[in-house]
C-alpha positions as a LaTeX table, in Angstrom:
\begin{tabular}{lrrr}
\hline
Residue & $x$ (\AA) & $y$ (\AA) & $z$ (\AA) \\
\hline
Met1 & 0.01 & 0.12 & 0.01 \\
Asp2 & 1.42 & 3.27 & $-0.97$ \\
Ser3 & 0.75 & 6.75 & 0.65 \\
Gly4 & $-1.99$ & 7.51 & $-1.78$ \\
Asp5 & $-4.05$ & 4.61 & $-0.94$ \\
Val6 & $-3.66$ & 5.33 & 2.85 \\
Ile7 & $-4.74$ & 8.98 & 2.27 \\
Gly8 & $-7.65$ & 7.78 & 0.16 \\
Leu9 & $-8.75$ & 5.25 & 2.84 \\
Ile10 & $-8.58$ & 8.00 & 5.61 \\
Ala11 & $-10.52$ & 10.34 & 3.32 \\
Val12 & $-13.26$ & 7.68 & 2.79 \\
Val13 & $-13.43$ & 6.80 & 6.55 \\
Cys14 & $-13.66$ & 10.40 & 7.44 \\
Leu15 & $-16.50$ & 11.12 & 4.87 \\
Phe16 & $-18.60$ & 8.09 & 5.56 \\
Ile17 & $-18.12$ & 7.67 & 9.22 \\
Gly18 & $-16.64$ & 10.78 & 10.81 \\
Leu19 & $-18.83$ & 13.45 & 9.21 \\
Pro20 & $-22.19$ & 11.62 & 9.84 \\
Trp21 & $-21.16$ & 11.00 & 13.41 \\
Ile22 & $-20.35$ & 14.64 & 13.97 \\
Ile23 & $-23.48$ & 15.74 & 12.23 \\
Leu24 & $-25.77$ & 13.42 & 14.26 \\
His25 & $-24.00$ & 14.26 & 17.58 \\
Tyr26 & $-24.75$ & 18.05 & 17.19 \\
Val27 & $-28.28$ & 17.31 & 15.94 \\
Thr28 & $-28.82$ & 15.36 & 19.05 \\
Arg29 & $-27.42$ & 17.96 & 21.36 \\
Trp30 & $-29.50$ & 20.68 & 19.62 \\
Lys31 & $-32.89$ & 18.66 & 20.12 \\
Thr32 & $-32.09$ & 18.05 & 23.81 \\
Ala33 & $-31.28$ & 21.68 & 24.56 \\
Ala34 & $-34.42$ & 22.96 & 22.85 \\
Thr35 & $-36.82$ & 21.22 & 25.24 \\
Leu36 & $-38.03$ & 21.95 & 28.78 \\
Thr37 & $-37.06$ & 19.40 & 31.34 \\
Thr38 & $-39.46$ & 18.34 & 34.00 \\
Gly39 & $-37.42$ & 20.43 & 36.50 \\
Asp40 & $-37.86$ & 23.54 & 34.29 \\
Glu41 & $-41.62$ & 22.78 & 34.17 \\
Ala42 & $-41.76$ & 22.45 & 37.97 \\
Leu43 & $-39.88$ & 25.70 & 38.38 \\
Leu44 & $-42.19$ & 27.54 & 36.06 \\
Asp45 & $-45.23$ & 26.20 & 37.95 \\
Glu46 & $-43.83$ & 27.27 & 41.14 \\
Leu47 & $-43.07$ & 30.76 & 39.68 \\
Tyr48 & $-46.68$ & 30.96 & 38.35 \\
Arg49 & $-48.05$ & 30.06 & 41.82 \\
Leu50 & $-45.78$ & 32.76 & 43.37 \\
Ala51 & $-46.91$ & 35.34 & 40.62 \\
Arg52 & $-50.61$ & 34.52 & 41.50 \\
Arg53 & $-50.06$ & 34.98 & 45.21 \\
Leu54 & $-48.22$ & 38.32 & 44.48 \\
Glu55 & $-51.03$ & 39.46 & 42.16 \\
Asp56 & $-53.64$ & 38.71 & 44.85 \\
Arg57 & $-51.61$ & 40.56 & 47.44 \\
Met58 & $-51.31$ & 43.63 & 45.12 \\
Thr59 & $-54.90$ & 43.60 & 44.33 \\
Thr60 & $-55.72$ & 43.63 & 48.09 \\
Val61 & $-53.28$ & 46.49 & 48.74 \\
Glu62 & $-54.79$ & 48.37 & 45.77 \\
Arg63 & $-58.28$ & 47.96 & 47.04 \\
Leu64 & $-57.37$ & 48.99 & 50.58 \\
Val65 & $-55.63$ & 52.19 & 49.16 \\
Ala66 & $-58.62$ & 52.78 & 46.85 \\
Ser67 & $-61.09$ & 52.71 & 49.78 \\
Asp68 & $-59.00$ & 55.31 & 51.63 \\
His69 & $-58.37$ & 57.46 & 48.55 \\
Pro70 & $-61.13$ & 57.20 & 45.93 \\
Glu71 & $-59.11$ & 59.02 & 43.33 \\
Phe72 & $-56.30$ & 56.25 & 43.43 \\
Arg73 & $-55.91$ & 54.27 & 40.22 \\
Pro74 & $-53.23$ & 51.50 & 39.88 \\
Leu75 & $-50.30$ & 52.59 & 37.64 \\
Gly76 & $-50.64$ & 51.41 & 34.09 \\
Arg77 & $-54.06$ & 49.82 & 34.67 \\
Ser78 & $-57.55$ & 51.10 & 34.76 \\
Ala79 & $-59.78$ & 50.11 & 37.72 \\
Ala80 & $-61.48$ & 47.45 & 35.66 \\
Glu81 & $-58.20$ & 45.83 & 34.65 \\
Ala82 & $-57.06$ & 45.92 & 38.47 \\
Asp83 & $-59.96$ & 43.59 & 39.28 \\
Glu84 & $-59.22$ & 41.31 & 36.37 \\
Pro85 & $-56.70$ & 38.49 & 37.36 \\
Met86 & $-54.06$ & 37.08 & 34.93 \\
Thr87 & $-56.59$ & 35.80 & 32.39 \\
Glu88 & $-54.23$ & 35.40 & 29.50 \\
Leu89 & $-51.88$ & 33.31 & 31.63 \\
Glu90 & $-54.92$ & 31.14 & 32.82 \\
Arg91 & $-56.00$ & 30.66 & 29.14 \\
Met92 & $-52.49$ & 29.52 & 28.12 \\
Leu93 & $-52.28$ & 27.00 & 31.03 \\
Ala94 & $-55.80$ & 25.70 & 30.03 \\
Asp95 & $-54.52$ & 25.18 & 26.48 \\
Lys96 & $-51.38$ & 23.48 & 27.74 \\
Lys97 & $-53.45$ & 21.08 & 29.88 \\
Gly98 & $-55.82$ & 20.40 & 26.94 \\
His99 & $-52.93$ & 19.52 & 24.58 \\
Arg100 & $-51.64$ & 16.91 & 27.13 \\
Ser101 & $-54.74$ & 14.97 & 27.33 \\
\hline
\end{tabular}
């Protein structure tokens, strides 16, 4: 076997074994990195519950202040919006649960 045959053999091995292995390796990494783990979902659920509790507390504080000062309006929201809970988030969670079943 001369050096030309060895170089040709190395090229064929790299082309048909090495290149597909590298491509499949990084495709697998890409797919696993793009998904939420169960731990991520649990953290998001906990953050959602915390946000709901904070929303409830803020609504209570806003109502207390509004009862003492009738001209008070929550910043960035109208009085009607202040009484409306996070309906968009609720709708998204309902959609998510509907897709799972």
